[in-house]
Residue, then its C-alpha position, 0 to 999 in steps of 0.5 A: m574846746s580848744n586844747f594845747r595844739t590849736s592854740q598854739n597856731k594861734a600865738n604870737p611870735n614871743k610865744l611860738n619861739n617859746i615853744l620853739s627854743t623849748l622843743i628843740f632844747i629837748l629834742i637835741l638833750n635826747v640825740t646826745i642821751q642816745i649818742w651817749l648810749l651808742y657809744a656806751s653799748l658800743n664799748n661794751a661789746l667792744d668788752n665784750n660785755r653783752e650783757i649792756l646791748i639790750p637795755a641800752f636799745i630798749a632806752s634808746l629806743i625808749l628815748f626816740l619814740i619820746g622826741f619822735s612824740w614831741l613833735y605832735y607840738l610843733p606849732k604851724g605857724n601863723y597863717k591867714k585862713 
């Protein structure tokens, strides 16, 4: 039985390119949302609105864990044994 991880390592170059492009796009989107959360929480902290800090931290931590888990799907590329 094969899973996604082992089958993508045997992929052709076009499939590898599509996988990497999708992963890079999702990771860039993830980092962009984290930067927006940082900006919003810093603006609220400077205005002494501290109720947004903990939810922004939790959301950023969840986004970090999602981005870190996406690294599992990175293909190793074509290699010969």
